[in-house]
C-alpha positions, 0 to 999 in steps of 0.5 A, a space after each residue: 500500500 502506498 504510504 501516502 494513502 490515508 488509512 480509512 480505518 483510523 479516520 474519526 467519525 463525522 461530527 453530529 448525532 447519529 441518525 438513529 440517535 436523532 430519531 430517538 431524540 425526536 420521538 422523545 420530544 414528540 411524546 413529551 409534547 403529546 403528553 403535555 398537550 393531552 394533560 392540558 386538554 384533560 385539565 381544561 375539560 375537567 375545569 369546564 365540567 366543574 364550571 358547568 355543574 356549578 348551577 344556579 340553585 332553584 330557590 324562592 317562595 314561587 316554587 313552594 307556592 306552586 308545589 302547594 297548588 292543588 291545581 298542579 301536579 309536579 314530579 321531579 327526576 334528575 333530567 326532567 320536571 313534569 308539571 300536569 294539571 290536576 283538573 282533567 287530562 291535558 292534550 297540550 304540552 310544552 317542552 321547556 329547556 332550562 337556561 344555562 346552568 339553571 336548575 330546572 326546578 327553578 321554573 316551577 313557579 314560572 309555569 304554575 299559572 299555565 299548568 293550572 289553566 290546562 297545559 302540561 309542561 316538561 322542564 328539561 335539564 339540558 346536557 351538562 346543564 348547557 342547552 347549546 350542547 343538547 343532542 337528544 331527539 325531541 321524542 325523548 322529552 315528549 315521551 315523558 307525557 305520552 298522552 299529550 298530543 300537541 306540543 310546543 317547545 321553548 326555553 329561557 335564555 340559552 335554552 330558548 336558543 336551542 329550542 328554536 332548532 327543535 321548533 324546525 320540526 313540523 310536528 312542533 306547533 308553537 314556540 315560547 321564548 323567555 328572555 331569549 331569541 333565535 340564532 340556531 334555526 330559521 323559522 321565518 317560513 313557518 306560517 303554521 307555528 305560533 310563537 311568543 317572545 317574552 322579555 324583561 325591560 330590565 334585562 341586561 343579558 338578553 337586550 331588546 336590541 338582541 331580540 330585534 336583531 334576531 326577529 327575522 328568524 322568527 315567524 312573521 306573526 310572532 307575538 312580542 311582550 316586554 314586561 316593564 321592570 322585569 330582569 333576566 333572572 326573574 324568569 326563573 327562581 334562582 337568585 341574581 345572575 351576574 351581568 343582569 339588570 336591577 329589577 324594579 318589580 318584586 319577584 312575585 309580581 314578575 312571576 304573575 306577569 310572566 304567567 299572565 303572558 303565557 296563559 294569554 298566549 295559550 288562549 290565542 294559539 288554541 287553533 294552532 297549538 
């Protein structure tokens, strides 16, 4: 061998990590990153679940008054509150979705007058207490009272937003919105759907402007009622709600006004619902 020819066996390896070592290092980095992301996701979901399940508790004399009303029968389960008139069978019903994080029992006083006048009501606790995530079919709600033949759907606040999507079903005869408006579902072409929107003059969460902006999605002949002095939270019995206005009427008067609007609508919609 020529003495000037370098011995390749004695040449030092090239600088830098070996490709296999680089691949292992990259896999470790990706694994750690995936674990961190998954951990953050689990924590976020857990915190959201905790937040969603911290509900506004049902409380107040309106609930106790309705529970002692001999004209109203009330049954409470985990997912539903069913209210039926005791004076004769009812063939007309309302499925009502509770507002975000509001316990369904909070609306027992709201519907006392309507039920006593002859309409059955199924108040729904939405999935994780947020109606926007509700996916159950409408039949799951109406099956709670199989003898009822004509159904309306409604909701308070976020519950009403979701109710509008259920109202697209041609089997639904009426829509009842309490301090709410449509943004999911276009009902403007429903000429056979009776619709009621009841709002509060001191509501700072669902303002008159929001209701007016969403009006094109409602049936053309919808009925709008604004109750002077009533706040957002007074549509149920669960105490104050952050961001709401200050009511200028007592809770009992607010409940009376809401009940009156519901009963009047029920009478007016007799041919449709």
